[in-house]
C-alpha positions as CSV (number, residue, x, y, z in Angstrom):
1,M,0.0,0.0,0.0
2,T,1.5,3.4,-1.0
3,A,1.7,6.3,1.4
4,T,-0.9,8.2,-0.7
5,T,-3.4,5.3,-0.5
6,L,-2.7,4.9,3.2
7,G,-3.2,8.6,3.7
8,F,-6.5,8.5,1.9
9,V,-7.8,5.5,3.9
10,A,-6.6,7.1,7.2
11,A,-8.3,10.4,6.3
12,T,-11.5,8.7,5.3
13,W,-11.6,6.8,8.6
14,G,-10.7,10.0,10.4
15,I,-13.9,11.6,9.0
16,V,-15.9,8.6,10.2
17,M,-14.3,9.1,13.7
18,A,-15.0,12.9,13.5
19,L,-18.7,12.3,13.0
20,A,-18.9,9.7,15.8
21,P,-19.9,12.4,18.4
22,V,-23.1,12.9,16.4
23,L,-24.2,9.7,18.3
24,Q,-23.6,11.6,21.5
25,I,-25.6,14.6,20.2
26,H,-28.4,12.2,19.4
27,R,-28.4,10.8,22.9
28,I,-28.4,14.3,24.4
29,L,-31.4,15.3,22.3
30,R,-33.2,12.1,23.0
31,N,-32.7,12.3,26.8
32,N,-33.1,16.1,26.9
33,S,-30.0,16.1,29.1
34,S,-26.3,16.2,28.9
35,R,-25.6,15.2,32.5
36,D,-23.5,12.2,31.5
37,V,-21.3,14.0,29.0
38,S,-17.8,15.2,30.0
39,I,-17.4,18.7,28.6
40,G,-13.8,18.7,29.8
41,Y,-13.0,15.6,27.8
42,L,-14.5,17.1,24.7
43,A,-12.6,20.3,25.2
44,V,-9.3,18.4,25.4
45,L,-10.2,16.7,22.1
46,V,-11.1,20.0,20.4
47,V,-7.8,21.6,21.4
48,G,-6.0,18.5,20.0
49,F,-8.0,18.7,16.7
50,A,-7.0,22.4,16.4
51,L,-3.4,21.5,16.9
52,W,-3.5,18.8,14.3
53,I,-5.1,21.2,11.8
54,V,-2.3,23.7,12.3
55,Y,0.4,21.1,12.0
56,G,-1.3,19.6,8.9
57,A,-1.5,23.0,7.3
58,A,2.1,23.8,8.2
59,I,3.4,20.7,6.4
60,G,0.7,20.9,3.6
61,N,-1.0,17.6,4.4
62,P,-4.7,17.5,3.7
63,A,-4.9,14.0,5.1
64,L,-4.4,15.7,8.5
65,V,-6.3,18.9,7.9
66,V,-9.6,17.6,6.4
67,P,-10.6,15.0,9.1
68,N,-9.4,17.1,12.0
69,T,-11.4,20.0,10.7
70,A,-14.5,17.8,10.6
71,A,-13.7,16.6,14.1
72,L,-13.2,20.2,15.3
73,V,-16.6,21.3,14.0
74,T,-18.3,18.2,15.4
75,G,-16.6,18.6,18.7
76,I,-17.5,22.3,19.1
77,T,-21.1,21.5,18.1
78,T,-21.2,18.7,20.7
79,I,-19.9,21.0,23.4
80,G,-22.4,23.7,22.4
81,I,-25.3,21.3,22.6
82,A,-24.1,19.7,25.8
83,L,-23.9,23.1,27.4
84,R,-27.3,24.0,26.2
85,Y,-28.8,20.9,27.7
86,R,-26.7,20.9,30.9
87,G,-28.8,20.5,34.0
88,R,-32.0,19.5,32.3
89,E,-33.7,16.5,33.8
């Protein structure tokens, strides 16, 4: 497998991973509560995604930039929804 193919496969799977928090969003909306969601954990991930985007841009690697951008957007959205539903029971 060439590096280009591996990069494409990894980036594609990275987008799948980036969209995985949508399952958490679905749970929050279904339960009308985000009590069991760790916002601190999500914040750590969001910072990591931002750092990978900057690094990927610095080396000109879209296989790092694209999936981490999707993950950053999904992570920020998840945090926003979790904060909105915090304390609802």
